[in-house]
N, C-alpha and C positions, 0 to 999 in steps of 0.2 A: 720331192715336191709336196708341199703342204697345201691341202685344200681348205678353202674358207669354211668356217663352221656352218654357214647357211647352206652351202652345197652339200655337205655331209648330212645335215638335217633333212633336206629335200630328198636325198637318196634313201635315207632310212625310212622316211615316211612313205615313199613310193613302194619300197619293199614290203612294208607292213600292210599297206592297202592292197597290194597285189596278192600277198599271201592270205589276207583275210577274205578276199573274194573267192579264193579256191576253197572248195568244200562248203560253200554256203547253200547247200541244197536244203530243201524243205523236207521234213520227215513225212514219209508215207507209212501210216500205221495200217493195221488190218481193216480199219473202217473209215479212215479220214486222211486228208491232206490239208494241213492248215485248218481253216474253218469249214471246209467242205467235207461233210460227213455222209456216208451211205445212208439212205433212207430219209434224208432231210427234204423238205418241200422245196420246190423250184424257186418260189418267191423268196424264201430265206437265203437260198444260195445266191441268187441275184443280188440281194442286199449286201453281201459280203464285199462287193465290188471287185471280185476276183475274175468274173466271167465277162466274155465278150464274144462277138461273132456268132450270134445265135443262128442255128440252122436245123435241118432235119438230120436225125441219125439214120441208121440203115433202113432203107425203104423196102427191102426185099421181104420183110416179114408182113407187109401190108399195113393198112391203116388200123388204128391210129399210129402214125409214125412217132418214133421217139424224138424228143427235143434235145438238141446237142449244143454245146458251147465249147469254146476254147478258153484257156486261162490267159487272158490278156487285159483284164480290167485294171483300173488305176491302182488298186490295192494289192494286186497279185505280185509275187516276187518276180523280178525281172528275168531271171534265168529259168523260170518254170515254163515248160511247154507241155501242156496237158489237154486232154479231151474229156469232157464230162457229158454223160448221157442221162436223161430223165425219161422214165416210163411211168404213166399214170401219175404224173406230177411229183414223183419221188426220184431222188438221185440213186441210180442203180449201178452205175459204172464210172470209174475214173481211171484213165490210163495216161501215163506220162512218158515222154521221150527225152526229157532233159529236166534237170533241176530238182530231182528227188533222190532220197536215200531211205532205206528201211532201217528200223531200229537195230537190225543185226549187221548193218554196214553194207548192204547190197545197193549198188547204184548203177546207173547206165554205164556200160562198159565192163562191168563185172563179168567174169567168165561163168558159164553155166555150171561147171564143176564147183567153183567157189560158192555160188549161190546154193547149190544142193547141199554142200558140206555145211555151210553156215546155218541153214534152216533145219537140217537134220540134227545138228549139234544143239539147237535151241528146242528140240523136242517136237518138231513138226514133221509131217510126211512131206516128202518132196520128190517129184518124179519129172522126167523129161520125155518128150516124144518129138521126133523129127516129122515134119509135114512136107511131103512132096508138093502139095498144092500151094503152100505158102513159101516154100524154099527156105525154111528155117526151123528152129526148135522152139516148141512151147514148153514152158516149165509150169507145173502146178504145185502149189504149196497148200497143204491141207491141215486142218485141225479137227480132230474127232471125225474124220471122214468127209468133211465139208471143205470145198475149195475156198480159201480166204485171200489168196494172192496169186497172181499169174505174171508170167514174163514171156517175152518173145525175144529170141536171139538169132542173129545172123553171124555166121562164121564163129560160132561158139561164144559170142559176146552179147550180153543183154542190151537190146535196143529199146525195149518197152517194158515198163513195170505197170501193173494194173491191179486194182481191187474191184471186185473179187476175182475177176478173170480178164484176160485180154479179149476185148470185143473184136469180133470178126464179122464181116458182111460179105457173104459169098453168094 
């Protein structure tokens, strides 16, 4: 059976679009995700149009509460699911649960062992610690003794990547 050329063209285009959507994560460096950079002023971050859903961050530390946003603004990549926190009007933490990858190829779903191997091979310190309180594993990536990247994993698979560390509110 011969298919019309138009049917074949549509099928090929669909495959190309589907494959290009896979792996379209935004790169999370040690100090940024897209235009959002650690230390930037909140007003500059808001102007990127990547942020939405303003609210308070963890209130357990007392006032002044951090200001927090989700990445859902009109310019944010559609697959990016992240939480951004500002303290003293500066971006201090960015954690993502979808839509990011690191320069060494770690993404949501990577195993803890693979993450540790990749960062150690790249010259970083990388450790893991299981937390009974949170029921999962925290990964710390360090450079010259300072934490630069964090991750949280459930069942040995990364569910959160964060710079400089995974924010917790307990």
